[in-house]
Structure formats: structure tokens, C-alpha cells
C-alpha positions as CSV (number, residue, x, y, z in Angstrom):
1,X,-13.7,-3.1,26.1
2,X,-10.4,-4.9,25.7
3,X,-9.0,-4.9,22.1
4,X,-5.9,-6.8,21.0
5,X,-4.3,-6.0,17.6
6,X,-1.8,-8.4,16.0
7,X,0.8,-6.5,14.0
8,X,2.3,-3.0,14.5
9,X,2.6,-2.2,10.8
10,X,0.8,0.6,9.0
11,X,-2.5,-1.1,9.3
12,X,-2.5,-2.2,12.9
13,X,-1.0,1.0,14.1
14,X,-3.5,3.1,12.2
15,X,-6.3,0.9,13.5
16,X,-5.1,1.5,17.1
17,X,-4.5,5.2,16.7
18,X,-7.9,5.9,15.1
19,X,-9.8,3.7,17.6
20,X,-8.3,5.5,20.6
21,X,-8.8,8.9,19.1
22,X,-12.5,8.0,18.7
23,X,-12.9,6.0,21.9
24,X,-10.3,6.9,24.5
25,X,-11.7,4.4,27.0
26,X,-10.8,1.4,24.9
27,X,-8.0,-0.8,26.3
28,X,-5.8,-1.6,23.3
29,X,-2.7,-3.7,23.2
30,X,-0.6,-4.3,20.0
31,X,1.4,-7.5,19.7
32,X,4.3,-7.3,17.2
33,X,6.6,-10.1,16.2
34,X,9.4,-7.7,15.3
35,X,11.3,-5.3,17.6
36,X,9.7,-2.0,16.5
37,X,6.6,-0.6,14.8
38,X,6.6,-0.4,11.0
39,X,9.7,-2.7,10.6
40,X,8.1,-5.2,8.2
41,X,6.4,-4.5,4.9
42,X,5.8,-0.9,6.0
43,X,9.6,-0.2,6.2
44,X,10.8,2.2,3.5
45,X,12.9,-0.2,1.3
46,X,10.3,-3.0,1.5
47,X,7.9,-1.1,-0.7
48,X,8.0,1.6,-3.5
49,X,6.6,4.3,-1.3
50,X,4.1,5.6,-3.9
51,X,1.2,7.5,-2.5
52,X,-1.2,5.5,-4.6
53,X,-4.1,7.7,-5.9
54,X,-4.3,6.2,-9.4
55,X,-2.5,9.1,-11.0
56,X,0.0,7.0,-12.9
57,X,-0.8,3.3,-12.5
58,X,-2.2,1.8,-15.7
59,X,-3.4,-1.4,-13.9
60,X,-5.9,0.8,-12.0
61,X,-7.5,1.8,-15.4
62,X,-7.8,-1.3,-17.5
63,X,-8.6,-0.8,-21.2
64,X,-10.8,-3.1,-23.2
65,X,-10.7,-2.0,-26.9
66,X,-11.8,1.6,-26.9
67,X,-13.3,1.6,-23.4
68,X,-11.2,2.5,-20.4
69,X,-12.6,1.6,-17.0
70,X,-11.9,4.3,-14.4
71,X,-14.2,3.3,-11.5
72,X,-11.3,1.7,-9.6
73,X,-9.2,4.8,-10.1
74,X,-11.9,7.0,-8.7
75,X,-12.3,4.8,-5.6
76,X,-8.5,4.7,-4.9
77,X,-8.1,8.4,-5.4
78,X,-11.0,9.1,-3.1
79,X,-9.6,6.7,-0.5
80,X,-6.2,8.4,-0.6
81,X,-7.8,11.8,0.0
82,X,-9.5,10.3,3.1
83,X,-6.0,9.1,4.2
84,X,-4.6,12.6,3.7
85,X,-7.2,14.0,6.0
86,X,-6.1,11.6,8.8
87,X,-2.5,12.4,8.3
88,X,-3.2,16.2,8.2
89,X,-5.2,15.8,11.5
90,X,-2.1,14.2,13.1
91,X,0.1,17.0,11.9
92,X,-2.5,19.6,13.1
93,X,-2.6,18.3,16.6
94,X,1.2,18.0,16.8
95,X,1.4,14.2,16.8
96,X,3.7,14.5,13.8
97,X,5.9,17.5,13.9
98,X,7.0,17.8,10.2
99,X,5.2,16.3,7.3
100,X,8.4,16.0,5.3
101,X,9.6,13.3,7.7
102,X,7.1,10.9,5.9
103,X,5.5,12.6,2.8
104,X,7.1,14.6,0.0
105,X,5.6,16.0,-3.1
106,X,6.8,14.0,-6.2
107,X,5.5,14.1,-9.8
108,X,3.4,11.1,-10.8
109,X,4.1,10.2,-14.4
110,X,3.1,7.5,-16.9
111,X,5.2,6.8,-19.9
112,X,4.5,4.3,-22.8
113,X,6.1,3.5,-26.1
114,X,4.4,3.7,-29.5
115,X,2.3,0.6,-29.2
116,X,0.4,1.9,-26.2
117,X,0.2,5.6,-27.1
118,X,-3.5,5.3,-28.2
119,X,-4.3,3.6,-24.9
120,X,-2.6,6.3,-22.8
121,X,-4.3,9.0,-24.9
122,X,-7.7,7.4,-24.2
123,X,-6.9,7.1,-20.5
124,X,-5.9,10.8,-20.4
125,X,-9.1,11.9,-22.2
126,X,-11.4,10.0,-19.7
127,X,-9.5,10.9,-16.6
128,X,-8.7,14.6,-17.2
129,X,-12.4,15.2,-17.7
130,X,-13.0,14.4,-14.0
131,X,-12.2,16.8,-11.2
132,X,-9.9,14.3,-9.5
133,X,-7.5,14.5,-12.5
134,X,-8.1,17.9,-14.0
135,X,-4.5,18.8,-13.4
136,X,-3.2,15.9,-15.5
137,X,-1.2,16.8,-18.6
138,X,-0.5,14.7,-21.6
139,X,2.3,15.0,-24.2
140,X,4.0,13.3,-27.1
141,X,6.6,16.0,-27.4
142,X,10.1,14.7,-26.6
143,X,11.4,17.9,-25.0
144,X,8.3,18.4,-22.8
145,X,8.4,14.8,-21.6
146,X,12.1,15.3,-20.9
147,X,11.3,18.3,-18.7
148,X,9.1,16.1,-16.6
149,X,11.3,13.0,-16.3
150,X,14.8,13.8,-17.5
151,X,16.6,10.7,-16.4
152,X,14.2,8.5,-18.5
153,X,14.7,10.7,-21.6
154,X,18.3,12.1,-21.4
155,X,19.9,9.4,-23.5
156,X,16.8,8.1,-25.4
157,X,16.9,8.5,-29.2
158,X,14.7,11.4,-30.3
159,X,13.1,9.4,-33.1
160,X,11.6,7.0,-30.5
161,X,7.9,7.7,-30.2
162,X,6.7,8.0,-26.6
163,X,3.8,9.5,-24.8
164,X,3.5,10.5,-21.1
165,X,1.2,12.0,-18.6
166,X,2.1,14.0,-15.5
167,X,0.4,15.1,-12.3
168,X,2.5,17.5,-10.2
169,X,0.8,16.8,-6.8
170,X,1.8,13.1,-6.4
171,X,3.6,12.0,-3.3
172,X,6.4,9.8,-2.1
173,X,5.5,8.3,1.3
174,X,7.8,6.7,3.9
175,X,5.3,4.4,5.5
176,X,7.9,3.2,8.0
177,X,8.5,6.7,9.4
178,X,4.8,7.4,9.4
179,X,4.1,4.2,11.4
180,X,6.9,4.9,13.9
181,X,5.5,8.4,14.6
182,X,2.0,7.1,14.9
183,X,3.1,4.4,17.3
184,X,4.9,6.9,19.4
185,X,1.8,9.1,19.6
186,X,-0.4,6.1,20.3
187,X,1.8,5.0,23.1
188,X,2.7,8.3,24.7
189,X,-0.5,10.3,24.2
190,X,-3.3,7.8,23.8
191,X,-2.2,5.0,26.1
192,X,-1.9,2.1,23.6
193,X,0.3,-0.7,24.9
194,X,2.9,-2.3,22.6
195,X,4.5,-5.6,23.2
196,X,7.4,-6.2,20.7
197,X,9.2,-9.5,20.1
198,X,5.9,-11.3,20.5
199,X,5.1,-14.0,18.0
200,X,1.5,-15.0,18.0
201,X,1.2,-18.7,17.3
202,X,-2.6,-19.3,17.6
203,X,-5.9,-17.6,18.4
204,X,-9.1,-19.4,19.5
205,X,-12.3,-18.7,21.2
206,X,-12.8,-19.5,24.9
207,X,-16.1,-20.9,26.2
208,X,-16.9,-17.4,27.5
209,X,-16.7,-16.0,24.0
210,X,-13.4,-14.1,24.5
211,X,-10.5,-14.6,22.2
212,X,-7.4,-16.3,23.6
213,X,-4.1,-15.3,21.9
214,X,-1.3,-17.7,22.5
215,X,2.2,-16.3,21.7
216,X,5.9,-16.6,22.4
217,X,7.9,-13.7,23.8
218,X,11.7,-14.0,24.2
219,X,11.4,-17.8,24.1
220,X,8.7,-18.0,26.7
221,X,5.0,-18.7,26.2
222,X,2.6,-15.8,26.9
223,X,-1.2,-15.5,26.6
224,X,-3.5,-12.6,26.1
225,X,-7.3,-12.4,26.1
226,X,-9.5,-10.0,24.1
227,X,-13.1,-9.0,23.7
228,X,-12.3,-7.9,20.2
229,X,-9.3,-9.1,18.1
230,X,-8.0,-7.4,15.0
231,X,-5.3,-9.2,12.9
232,X,-3.4,-6.8,10.7
233,X,-0.3,-9.0,10.3
234,X,0.2,-9.0,6.5
235,X,0.8,-12.5,5.2
236,X,0.8,-13.7,8.8
237,X,-2.9,-13.1,9.0
238,X,-3.6,-16.2,6.9
239,X,-2.4,-19.0,9.3
240,X,-4.1,-17.2,12.2
241,X,-7.4,-17.1,10.3
242,X,-7.0,-20.8,9.6
243,X,-6.6,-21.6,13.3
244,X,-9.5,-19.4,14.3
245,X,-12.2,-22.0,13.5
246,X,-14.4,-19.2,12.0
247,X,-16.7,-20.5,9.3
248,X,-15.4,-18.3,6.5
249,X,-11.8,-19.4,7.0
250,X,-12.1,-22.2,4.4
251,X,-12.9,-19.7,1.7
252,X,-9.5,-18.0,1.8
253,X,-5.8,-19.0,1.3
254,X,-2.8,-17.0,0.3
255,X,-0.7,-16.7,-2.9
256,X,2.7,-15.2,-2.0
257,X,4.4,-12.8,-4.4
258,X,7.8,-11.2,-3.5
259,X,9.9,-8.7,-5.3
260,X,13.3,-7.1,-5.7
261,X,14.4,-3.6,-6.7
262,X,17.5,-1.9,-8.0
263,X,18.5,0.9,-5.6
264,X,21.0,3.8,-6.0
265,X,21.8,6.6,-3.6
266,X,21.7,10.1,-5.2
267,X,22.5,13.6,-4.1
268,X,19.9,16.3,-3.2
269,X,20.8,18.1,-6.4
270,X,20.2,15.0,-8.5
271,X,16.9,14.5,-6.7
272,X,15.9,18.0,-7.7
273,X,16.7,17.2,-11.3
274,X,14.4,14.1,-11.3
275,X,11.6,14.6,-8.8
276,X,9.2,11.9,-10.1
277,X,7.8,8.5,-9.9
278,X,7.4,7.2,-13.4
279,X,5.3,4.1,-14.2
280,X,5.3,2.2,-17.4
281,X,3.3,-0.7,-18.8
282,X,3.5,-4.2,-17.3
283,X,4.4,-7.2,-19.4
284,X,1.6,-9.4,-20.5
285,X,0.9,-11.9,-17.7
286,X,2.7,-9.9,-15.1
287,X,1.0,-9.2,-11.7
288,X,-0.1,-5.6,-10.9
289,X,2.8,-5.2,-8.5
290,X,5.3,-5.8,-11.3
291,X,4.5,-2.6,-13.3
292,X,8.0,-1.2,-14.0
293,X,8.7,2.2,-12.4
294,X,11.6,4.5,-11.7
295,X,11.0,6.3,-8.4
296,X,12.6,9.1,-6.4
297,X,12.6,8.1,-2.7
298,X,13.1,10.4,0.3
299,X,14.1,8.4,3.4
300,X,15.4,10.0,6.6
301,X,16.5,13.1,4.7
302,X,18.5,11.1,2.1
303,X,17.6,10.6,-1.5
304,X,17.5,7.4,-3.6
305,X,16.4,6.1,-6.9
306,X,14.5,2.8,-7.0
307,X,13.8,0.8,-10.1
308,X,11.7,-2.4,-10.4
309,X,10.0,-4.3,-9.1
310,X,11.3,-7.7,-10.2
311,X,8.8,-10.2,-9.0
312,X,9.8,-13.4,-7.2
313,X,7.9,-16.6,-6.4
314,X,8.8,-17.6,-2.9
315,X,6.4,-19.6,-0.8
316,X,6.7,-17.4,2.3
317,X,4.1,-15.5,4.3
318,X,6.6,-12.8,5.2
319,X,10.1,-12.0,4.0
320,X,11.9,-13.2,7.1
321,X,9.8,-16.3,7.6
322,X,10.5,-19.7,5.9
323,X,8.8,-22.1,3.6
324,X,7.6,-24.3,6.4
325,X,5.6,-21.5,8.0
326,X,3.7,-21.2,4.7
327,X,3.3,-25.0,4.4
328,X,1.9,-25.2,8.0
329,X,-0.7,-22.6,7.1
330,X,-2.1,-24.8,4.3
331,X,-5.1,-27.0,5.0
332,X,-6.5,-29.8,2.9
333,X,-9.4,-27.6,1.8
334,X,-6.9,-25.1,0.4
335,X,-5.3,-27.5,-2.1
336,X,-8.1,-27.4,-4.8
337,X,-8.0,-23.6,-4.8
338,X,-4.2,-23.6,-5.1
339,X,-4.3,-26.1,-8.0
340,X,-7.0,-24.1,-9.7
341,X,-5.0,-20.9,-9.5
342,X,-1.9,-22.7,-10.8
343,X,-3.9,-24.0,-13.8
344,X,-6.1,-20.9,-14.5
345,X,-3.1,-18.5,-14.0
346,X,-0.3,-20.6,-15.5
347,X,1.2,-17.7,-17.5
348,X,1.4,-15.8,-14.2
349,X,3.1,-18.7,-12.3
350,X,5.5,-19.1,-15.3
351,X,6.3,-15.4,-15.2
352,X,6.9,-15.4,-11.5
353,X,9.3,-18.3,-11.7
354,X,11.2,-16.8,-14.6
355,X,11.5,-13.5,-12.7
356,X,12.8,-15.3,-9.6
357,X,15.6,-16.8,-11.7
358,X,16.5,-13.4,-13.3
359,X,20.1,-12.3,-12.6
360,X,21.6,-8.9,-12.2
361,X,22.5,-8.7,-15.9
362,X,18.8,-9.1,-16.9
363,X,17.8,-6.6,-14.2
364,X,20.2,-4.0,-15.6
365,X,19.0,-4.7,-19.2
366,X,15.4,-3.9,-18.1
367,X,16.6,-0.7,-16.4
368,X,18.5,0.3,-19.7
369,X,15.3,-0.3,-21.7
370,X,13.2,1.8,-19.4
371,X,15.8,4.6,-18.9
372,X,18.7,4.4,-21.4
373,X,22.1,5.1,-19.8
374,X,20.9,4.9,-16.2
375,X,22.7,1.7,-15.4
376,X,26.1,3.5,-15.7
377,X,25.0,6.8,-14.3
378,X,24.6,5.6,-10.7
379,X,25.9,3.0,-8.3
380,X,23.0,0.5,-8.3
381,X,22.6,-2.6,-6.2
382,X,19.8,-5.1,-5.9
383,X,17.7,-5.1,-2.8
384,X,15.0,-7.4,-1.6
385,X,11.5,-5.9,-1.2
386,X,8.8,-7.1,1.1
387,X,6.6,-10.2,0.7
388,X,3.0,-9.7,-0.4
389,X,0.3,-12.4,-0.1
390,X,-2.5,-12.1,-2.6
391,X,-5.9,-13.5,-1.8
392,X,-7.3,-16.8,-3.2
393,X,-11.0,-16.6,-2.5
394,X,-13.3,-19.5,-3.4
395,X,-10.5,-20.8,-5.6
396,X,-10.0,-17.6,-7.6
397,X,-6.9,-15.3,-7.3
398,X,-7.8,-11.7,-6.4
399,X,-5.8,-8.6,-6.6
400,X,-6.7,-6.2,-3.8
401,X,-7.7,-6.1,-0.2
402,X,-10.6,-7.5,1.8
403,X,-11.9,-6.7,5.2
404,X,-13.3,-9.8,7.1
405,X,-15.4,-9.5,10.2
406,X,-16.9,-12.3,12.1
407,X,-20.7,-12.4,12.5
408,X,-20.5,-11.6,16.2
409,X,-18.2,-8.6,15.5
410,X,-15.4,-9.9,17.8
411,X,-12.8,-10.9,15.1
412,X,-11.6,-8.8,12.2
413,X,-8.7,-9.1,9.8
414,X,-7.4,-7.6,6.5
415,X,-6.2,-9.8,3.7
416,X,-4.5,-8.9,0.4
417,X,-2.2,-6.2,-0.9
418,X,-2.2,-3.1,-3.2
419,X,-3.1,-0.3,-2.8
420,X,-2.6,-1.2,0.8
421,X,-0.7,1.3,2.9
422,X,-1.7,4.3,0.8
423,X,-5.4,3.9,1.8
424,X,-4.8,2.5,5.3
425,X,-6.8,5.2,7.2
426,X,-9.9,4.8,5.0
427,X,-9.7,1.0,5.1
428,X,-9.2,1.0,8.9
429,X,-12.1,3.4,9.4
430,X,-14.4,1.0,7.5
431,X,-13.0,-1.9,9.5
432,X,-13.7,-0.1,12.8
433,X,-17.3,0.7,11.6
434,X,-17.9,-3.0,11.0
435,X,-15.9,-4.4,13.9
436,X,-16.7,-2.0,16.7
437,X,-19.7,0.0,15.6
438,X,-20.7,0.9,19.2
439,X,-17.8,3.5,19.3
440,X,-19.6,5.6,16.7
441,X,-22.8,5.8,18.8
442,X,-21.7,8.7,21.1
443,X,-21.9,12.3,20.3
444,X,-18.3,12.8,21.3
445,X,-17.2,10.1,18.8
446,X,-19.2,11.7,16.0
447,X,-17.7,15.1,16.7
448,X,-14.2,13.6,16.8
449,X,-14.7,11.7,13.6
450,X,-15.7,14.9,11.8
451,X,-12.6,16.6,13.1
452,X,-10.4,13.8,11.8
453,X,-12.3,13.2,8.6
454,X,-14.2,16.4,7.4
455,X,-15.4,14.3,4.5
456,X,-15.0,10.5,4.4
457,X,-17.8,9.7,2.0
458,X,-16.2,8.4,-1.2
459,X,-19.3,9.1,-3.3
460,X,-19.3,12.8,-2.2
461,X,-15.6,13.2,-3.1
462,X,-16.2,11.5,-6.5
463,X,-19.4,13.4,-7.4
464,X,-19.1,16.9,-5.8
465,X,-16.1,18.8,-7.3
466,X,-16.3,21.8,-5.0
467,X,-16.5,19.7,-1.8
468,X,-13.6,17.5,-3.1
469,X,-11.4,20.6,-3.8
470,X,-12.2,22.1,-0.4
471,X,-11.1,18.9,1.4
472,X,-8.1,18.2,-0.8
473,X,-6.7,21.8,-0.6
474,X,-7.0,21.9,3.3
475,X,-5.2,18.5,3.6
476,X,-2.6,19.4,1.1
477,X,-1.8,22.7,2.9
478,X,-1.0,20.7,6.1
479,X,1.0,18.1,4.2
480,X,3.1,20.7,2.3
481,X,1.6,19.7,-1.2
482,X,1.3,22.7,-3.6
483,X,-1.6,22.6,-6.0
484,X,-0.9,24.1,-9.5
485,X,-3.5,26.1,-11.4
486,X,-5.7,24.2,-13.9
487,X,-4.2,24.6,-17.4
């Protein structure tokens, strides 16, 4: 079977690696517009690098009155623990030599001011009762919170009422480094072919039922054919879907959201002083990706602090593509949905525009509010983050990801954003199950799947504490993550 994948980011590379591990006879080619794997939204400074497992992100546990919803948190945490199994497998077989090249243990903290203390207390009560989060700690004590996240508390007035939670086993992930190493393994050991500098312009069905992929490489037209096509091209997946003539293409369009960060290089000693990712509470009307957070990043052995994100409203599918690419992706049937989103989510649109116009002075004021004194403590500079494209489905804006597979199981794609890269192995496993179910029919594939994923059933991880801990601890050992004792 001939499989073509568009996009060599974390999703496309994971799809290819997992598919070839399970079915070595597959003929797989990845077409990538950029010059290397993981060079787009997967690259380290184009995202916050949080290993999302719902430890610290309030938007994954919405509160309505005195009721906190934690079902989404359970799913994301379980998905991340499936992801860790895949990465642990790659380390175990030597495809990745050192886990610290891409994943480092980092506290995951949440901090709120007085107005949201009751909400955080309720969240802690509900979450810590479950085995996923039984190591979570809660405090309103100034000195204890300072011991967890000193940079946020060092110059904060002691009379200011705050509350925080901490989980010691959170992670910082360099998805760019992970993607690069997976791509090297896929190419050298598994036989996946990579064609960089190849910009796919259009995909369509031939009379024989195969997919024809028309692209441009180094200024010259090229063409590929595929029995199965997977499009994992981030925002670039939307225009290709529109040109596919698949029936469900009219149900979807894209809503671009960009972002910026403040970034400061720090020393290894300073990193040891603040080894945390600390999330706060988003402003009313802000999108989920705009929750303020101060993060330690470990990238190629160097340490950085990242604060943000500051949202931006740029009509682009990807950071290095222009407005006209987005405009060309729009069809007449998309316009009512776009107008409906603009009307129904006007506060969001207004917020994004105001964020786009925000200057450095306002960015530093937000940093000062979140972590007093930090603006003068380090040499900060603004950097541009990656471009995300949220889903508009049937006229409604959705926050999340969605797998789409054609009825004949020859075309698959992934649309949407967060939690994205963090759960890529679990999402790509489900995509493979839907798109190429035949590869799971052999005994060899079933044995290999169990080697890679000793437990991939989310319900089992959610409902069986002993099984979850067994799986978690084995993966953590390979990844260099140390589990503290329950307090």
C-alpha cells in the first residue's frame, strides 16, 4: 500500500513512524513544505512546550457555579499517558538516545488571585480525589507557594491573597527535537521517504480512485500518487480539504489565531531556582490558548523563560504564509459560518484585535502583574509564536482537534489545535485505526501494538488506578520522570 503524508511536523512524523512500526511493508512518503522535519509549529519557540496533561490548565476544567467539570481533564491526562508510552518505546529501542534531549521534568503549577481562590479550591478537591491527580498539592500559604514558584512570588506583597496548586511530575517538551529524532529514525531505520521543500498545491481523486497530489518543488511542478493520503499540515490542511471535493469539506473552515511571547535566556542555576510552568486564569473572552503562563523551557541544553501568550488576529494559515493564501482557501459556503462566528463570538474577535495592537509596554505590564519585578530581572524580548487555526464546524467555533476520514478510508486529516502535540501519539493511533484498519488485522501488528502501547484504552487508565500507576511508572522511568510519594 502506498501512503503519502503531507506535513513533517509532530503529527505527520508520528503518523509515519507509528504506521511503519506496525506495518513495515507500507510504502510511506512525507511531503514537507519547509526544509526539515518539525520546523513549523512543532519547533520549540513556536509553542509553549507544555506537556499538556491537564495538571495546571484551568480551561480544561471549566467551573459552573459550584460544579467543576473534569471529564476533559481526565481524557487529556489519559491521552498524554498513552503518548508517554510511545516515547518510552522509542527510547527503549534506541531510536532516541537521551530523553533529556526532548523532555524534562518541570513542576506544573496553577496560581490565582483572591477572586478565584474558591474556584481553585473546588478544582483541587475534585481532581486530587482521582488517581490521576493524587499527587497534586494545594496551598494558600505565601511561603509554601514561594517555594514552588519563587520568581512569581519573590517581589509580591505578602498581604496579597493567592492560592496555588502544584504537581511535581509535569514536563517541558521540545516537540521540535522530538520530531527531528523521530524523522531520523523513520528515515534511517524504517525506510520512510522524506521530500523537503515540497509545497503541495492541490489534491484530487483520479478516475482509478487513487489520490493525485500536485506540488511544487524547487520551482518545478511535481506529482505524487497515493492509495491513502493523510494531511497533517496544520493550518495548511484547510485549503487542501477544500480542494479535495470530499462531501464533508463544506462543513469546515478555519479561524486563525496567532500569538507572541516574551522570552529571556537564563542560566542553569536560575533554571534550578525556578523549575516550573505556572498557569494563571485567562481574561474573560480570551481564547484557551491565551491563558497567561510563565514557563521554564529547556532547548538544546540551554534554559529560557517564556511568558505569554499574547494573542494576535492575523488571517494566515501558517506563520510564514500570507493573507492571500488564507483568502484563496475560503469558499462561498464558508462565508455564512465566518459571519456567524464574528457575531456570536464578537467579544473574542474584539479581544484578539486589541491583543494584536498591544505594544511591548503593555506586554511588560502584564508580566509585572503576573510576576512582580520580573521585567527588570532578565533581558526579555518579544518573539512570534506559531499560527494556530481553530475549527469552524457547521458555523460554530470549536476549540480542540478533530480527525476526519473519508467514507472509503483513503483520505484522512487532522484539524484544530490544543492540546495538539502533547497527545499526538494517541491521536495518530486513533487516526490509523480509522484510516488504515487493515494493518491491525495481523497477529504481528497486534503484538507490536502491545509492545508500543501496553495500555492504550483511555477508560482503563481513567477507571483502574493500579493499571494506570503500573503504566505511568514504567513510562516515567524511561523518560527520567521521578514520581514523589503520595502525601
